[in-house]
N, C-alpha and C positions, 0 to 999 in steps of 0.2 A: 504493500500500500504506500510505501515511501515514494514521494514524488521524485522522479529522476532528475539529475542535474546534467547540464551540458558542460559545466566547468567546476572544478573544486573551489574556485574563488568566487563563485556566484552566490547570490542571496535569494532564498526562497521566502516570499511574502505571501501569507495566506489570510483570507478573510472568511469569517465563519459566524453565521447567525445560529445560536445554539438552542433555540426554542425554549424560552422560559426557564433557563437554567437556575436552579435553587428555588423555584416557585413552589415546588412540592417537597415537603420534608418527610414524606412517607417512603414506603418501600419502592413505589414506582419512581419517585424522584431520585432515590439512591441508584436505582438501575439506570435511569437516564443519565445521571452524572457519570456513572461508570462507562457508559457507551461513548459519551463526549470525550472523556479523558483518553480512552483507548484509541479513539479516532485521531485526536490531536497528537498524541504521542507517536502514532503510526505515520502520520504525515511528515513528522520530523522537520517542520519548517523552521527557518531561522527567526522569523518575526511573524507573529499572529495578531491580527485585528479581530476582536470578538465583539459580538452584539448579543443583547438580551441576557445580561447578568441581572437577575431579579433581586430586588431588595427594597425595603422601605426607607431605611436610614443610611446615610453616607458611610458611617463607620462599618456597618454590616456589609454594604456593597464592596467597599475596599477590601475588607477581610476575605470576602468570597472570591474576589479576583486573585488575591494573593494565594489563597488555598488552591485555586485552579492552576495558577502558574506553577506552584510548587509541585503539584501532582503531575503536571505535564513536563516538569523539568526545565522551567524557564524562569526568568526574572521579570518583575513588573514594577520596580521602584526606581524613581529618578532622583538623584541627589539634588538638593536645593542649591540655589545660586549662592556663591560666596560662603560655602560651608553651612548653609541652612539645612533644616531637617529634610529627610527624603520624603517623597510624595508618591502615592500609588497612581499608576497610569490609568486612571479610570475617570470618565466624565459622567456625572449624574444626569439622568434624564428626568424631567419633571413628572413623568407618568409611571415611574417604577421600573423602567427599562434602561439599562446603562451599558455603555460601551467601554472597551479597554484595549490595552496593548501589552504584549509580552514578547520576550526575545531570549535567544539562547546565550549561554555563557560565552564570553569573548566579544560580544557586541556590547558596546558601552553607551549608555544614555548620556547625553551632554547635560551637565548640571544646569538646572534652571530652565530647561527647554520645554518642560511640560506645559501645554496649553489645554484648557478644558472649557467647552462651550455647552451650555444646556439651557436652562430656563431663561427665557428672554431672547434666545437666539434660534433654538431649534425645537421641533416637536419632541424629538428624543435628544440626541446629543452628539458631540464630536470631541474626540481626544486626539492630540497631536504631540509627538515626541521626536526630537532630533536624535538619531542614533549614529554612532561612529562605527561604520562597517568596514573594518580593515583600513582605516586611514582616510576614508571618505565620509563626510557628514551628509546624511540623507534624512529628510523629514518623512516620518511614517504616521499615518492617521487611521482612525477607525470612526465610522459614521453609521448612523441608522436614520434613514429618511422617514418622513411621515407616511403612514399607510393611507391617510385620508387627505383630501383636499388637493386637487391637481394644481391649482393656482398657488396654494401655499407651498407645495413641493417645489414648484419652479422658483418661487421667491426665495425659499430657503436654500436652494441650490446656488443662487447668486451669493447668498451669505457664505456658503461653504467655499466658493471660489475666492471670495474676498478674504476669508479667514486664513486659507492656506497661502494666499499671496502675501498678506500683510505680516503674518506671524512668522513665516519661514525666512524672512530677510534674504530672499533670493536663492535659498537652498532648493535643490531638486526635491520633489515630493511625490509620494505614492499614498493613495487613500483607498482602503478597502471598505466596502459598505454593502448593506442591504439597501439598495436604491429605491425599491418599491416602485419602479417605473421601467419603461423600455428604453433601450439605448437608441440614440439618434445619430450616432457617429457615422460618417460617410467615408468610403474608400474610393480610390480612383480606379475606374474600369477602363483599361486601355482599349479594349475592343469597341466600347461605346464612346470613348473620349469624353467621359462624364463622371462626376462624383455621384455615387449611388449609396443607398443605405447598406451598411454592413449586414444588417439582419432585416431584409425586406419583408419577410413573412410577418403578418399581423397575427399575434397569438389569439386575438379575440374574434377574428373574422368569421370563424365557423360556429361560434357560440351564439345561441339565442340570448336576447337581452335579459339580464337579471339585475336586481337592484344594486349590487356591489360594483357593477361596471361603471357607476357614476364616479367612482374613485380612480378609474383607470382609462376611461375612454372619452373621446369627443363624440358628438352625435348631432344629427339634424333629421329632417323629415322630408320624404319624397312628395311628389304631387298628390299622392293619395293619403298623405298623413301618416305613413308608416315610418317608424323610427329606423334610422341607419346609424351604425356606430363603427368606430375604428380607434385604434390605440392612440392615446394622447402622448406624443413624443416630445412635447415642448419642455417638460422638466429635464429630459435627457439632452435636449439640444442646448439648454443653458450650460450644461457641463462641458459639452464639446466646444461650443462657441467661446466659453470662458477659459479654454486652454487646458482642460482636464480630459485626457484621451483614454478611451476604453482600450485596455490591453488586448482583449480578444480581437477587436477590430484592427488594431495596429499590426498584429501578427497574423491576421487573416485566419484565425483559429476556426476550426469547424464549430458551427453553432451547437451549443448544448444547453438545455434548460437547467436551471438550478432550483426550481420550485415546481410543484405539481405532483410529486411522487408520493407525498405523505397523506395518510387518511384524514388528517385534520385540516387539510388544505381545501377550502371551499371552491377555489378556482380549479384545482386539480380534479375534484369530484365531478366537474363538468367537462373534463377532458382538456383543460387549458394548461399548457406547459409554458412557463415564463423563465426568462433569463434575467433575473432582477438582482443577482448578487455579482459583484465584480470588483476589479481593481482599476483605478484610473491614475494616470501619471501626468506630471507637467512635462513640457517640451524637452528639457534637458535629459530626461530619462528615456526618451523614445529610442535612441540609438543603442541603449544599453539593454533593452528587452531581449530575452532569449527564448522564453517559452511560456505557455499558458496551459493550465490544467484544471479540469473540473473533476473532483473526486466523487464518483457515482457508485461506489461499492455498496454491497448490501448493508454493511455496517453504517455507512454514511446515510443511507436511506432510512434506516431504523432510528438513528440518533437524533435527527432533526427534520423539520420541514424545509430546510435550506441545505444545499450542498456546498461544501467548502470549495473555494476557488483560489488557485495559487498562481502567482506570476514570478518568473525567474528573471533576475537582472544581474548585470555585471557592473559592479561599482566603478571599476577602472575605465569603463566605456561611457560613463555619464559625461555629457558635454559640460564644459566650464560655464559658470554663470556669465552672462553678458557683462562686459565692462561698462561701467557708467560713463556717460559722456564727459569729456574734459571740460573744465570750467572755461567760460568765455574770457 
C-alpha cells in the first residue's frame, strides 16, 4: 500500500479526510480509528494534511491530533518564534470539524511559521506550516471547504488564495483539502489548439434532481419549465485563476473519484462519483511535481468516505521565488 517514489529525495504529501475521527468513543469509533491509523501508516507519506478531527474544545482537539500523529509515527508540533512554546499544527473549525498537519522525523517545522484560520475566515478551517524538507523551505497546508453554499465556497476560496499568498512570504506552497467542489482546471489540447477542462465529465449529468444538488450545481429551466442542472465549477475556477493548480490536472493523471464509494455517502447512493479531494500547488512547485496517486484499496474504502490523495514532488526542482523589482 506504500505509495511508490520516483526518487529517494522526493517528498510525498498526502491529504486525507478521515470521516468524523474521534466523534464516536465507543467500540465502532475505536475500530474506525484503528483503520485510519493502519491506512496512514501504510501510506508512509512524509507530510499529511488531515481533515475532520472531531472535538468540542481546543485542548481536546490538539491532544487528539497529537495522539494520531504519535500513533502514525509523525510529529505535529511547531516551535514558537524566538524560543516561544511549541504549538500543535491544528486549526479549529467553528463547527467541531478541525484540520491539521503532521510530518515524518527529519522534516523540520520552521519556528513561528504556524498559521491557523477558522472562525471569521472559513466555514471549517485552514492550517499552514512552513517545513524544511532537506534544505528547502516549503509551505504545506490543510483545508476543509464548506459543504454548503456555492457562492460562499467561491468567496472562501478567494480567502484561501489570499491566505496562502500573504502568509507564505513568497514561499512555494502545497495545500491538501476536501474541496467539496469540482475542479475547473484546464489543460492544453494540442490537437484542438485549445484549453479544455481536465475533467470534462459532469458527475451530476446523469442524476435526476434531488435537493442536495442545490449545494453543488447550477440550474435553469427549459421552454417547458423543466429544470436542467450541471456542476457549478466556479469555486474551483477561483482556485485555478488564483494560481493554485490541481496536481492531477498538471500531471494529466487518469481521472479517479475520491468520494462515492462509502455507504454513508448520499451522492454515492445515487451513483454519483466525485473527485473532491486533492492537492493544489503554487506556480513554483509545478516543475517539481513527479506523481499523483489516489489510494483506493479496500482498507481505504472501509476507513472513510474520502480516499487519500498523494502528490510527489522534488524539492530541488522547485523554481526560485521571483526576484523583487529593483528600486527606482
